[in-house]
N, C-alpha and C positions, 0 to 999 in steps of 0.2 A: 819311299817306303810308307806303308800304312801303319799307323800307331793303333795298337790295342789299348784297352782300358788299363790293364795291369801296369805296364811301364809308366803311363801317364800318371796314374795315381801314385805310384811309387816315388815319383820325383817330388811329390808334395808332402809325403808322410815320412818323417825321419824314423818312425818306428816300424815301418814296413820292412819286411824281410829282404825286399829287392831294392831298397832305397839307394844304397851305395852303388849297386850294379847299374841302376837306371841312370845315375848321374855319370858313371864311367861311360856308359853307352852314349849318352848325350854328347859328351865330350868327343867320342869317336865319330858320331854322326857329324858334328860341326867340323872336325878335322877332314872328314871324307867329303865335305861340302854336299851331304845328302839332304834331300827335301823330305821333310815329315809331313805326311798327309793325314788329316784327322777327319773322318766322316762325322757329320753332325750327330748321329746317334751315339757314336763312341764318345763324343765331346759331352753329350748330355749325361751318359752314363757315368763318366769319370767325374764330371762336375758334381753330380748328385752325391757320389761317394765322398768327395772332398768336403762338401758342405755339411753332410750329416756326421762325418766322423772328425772333421778338423774345424768346423765353424765357418761362418760367413766371411770373416777377414781372409782366412787362408784360401777359401774358394775364390774370392775376387782376385786376389793376388795371383793364384794359379791360372785362372782364366785369362787374365792379362798377359801372362807369360805364354800361354799356348796361342792366344790370338796373335802375338807378336812374332812367334817363331814357327808357325805351322800353316800349311795350306788346308783350309777347310773346304770340304766337298759334301754335296748332297748325293746319296745313292739315288739312282733312277727307279721308277716304279717297277721295272723289270728286275732290278737287283733284289728288291724286296720279294717278289714272286719267286725268284729262284732261290732266295735264302729260306723262304718257307718250305719250299720243296726239298731243299737240302737237309732240313731238320728231320724230315721223314727217313732219311738214310741212317740215322742213328738213334733208333728208338730206345736203346738201352743205355744211352750216355746223356749226361746233363748239359748238353750243348745248348747255348742260348741263341736266340734270334740275333742279338748283337753280334755274336761270333760268326754265325753263318752269313750274315750280311757282309761282314768284313772279309770273310773267305771268298765269297762271290765277287766283291770288288777287287780283291787281289787278283783273281783270275782274269777278270775283265780288263784291268788296267796294266796287267803284267808287273805288278808291284809286290815286293816281299812285305810280310807282316812282322812288325816289331812286337813280340808278345812273350809272355812267360807261360802261356796257356798250352798245355799238351794237346788240347782238342784241335788245334790247327794242324798238328802233325797227323792226327786221325783223319781230318778232312782233306788231307794232302795239299794244303796250302803251302805256298813258298814262304818259309819263315826265315827272317834275317837273323843271322847268328854272328 
């Protein structure tokens, strides 16, 4: 499954509304022996949030945890092109390039997205629940 920024960030921040949920889901992912794939743009976005909101020590610890437990992937140039095109399909929605890139990767890899963001439903991405 492909991880979105929301659940990744929620694992680090005990004050996040989805913190407990994210940890329950991580336990489920472990039990089900599922592989978590984190695209580098998602890693960068989540790391930046952890760094600015929780500080350098929390960001470093979080990054070590992710690196030890996830597969990191780079989107292909074609994925970015498709993601930019997908953005145009939602002119009235605040869909980010991070999200459209993840949706494109989800489609190309046949992987579900672990997310709390309703925009993935709007983009008709396969969402893991």
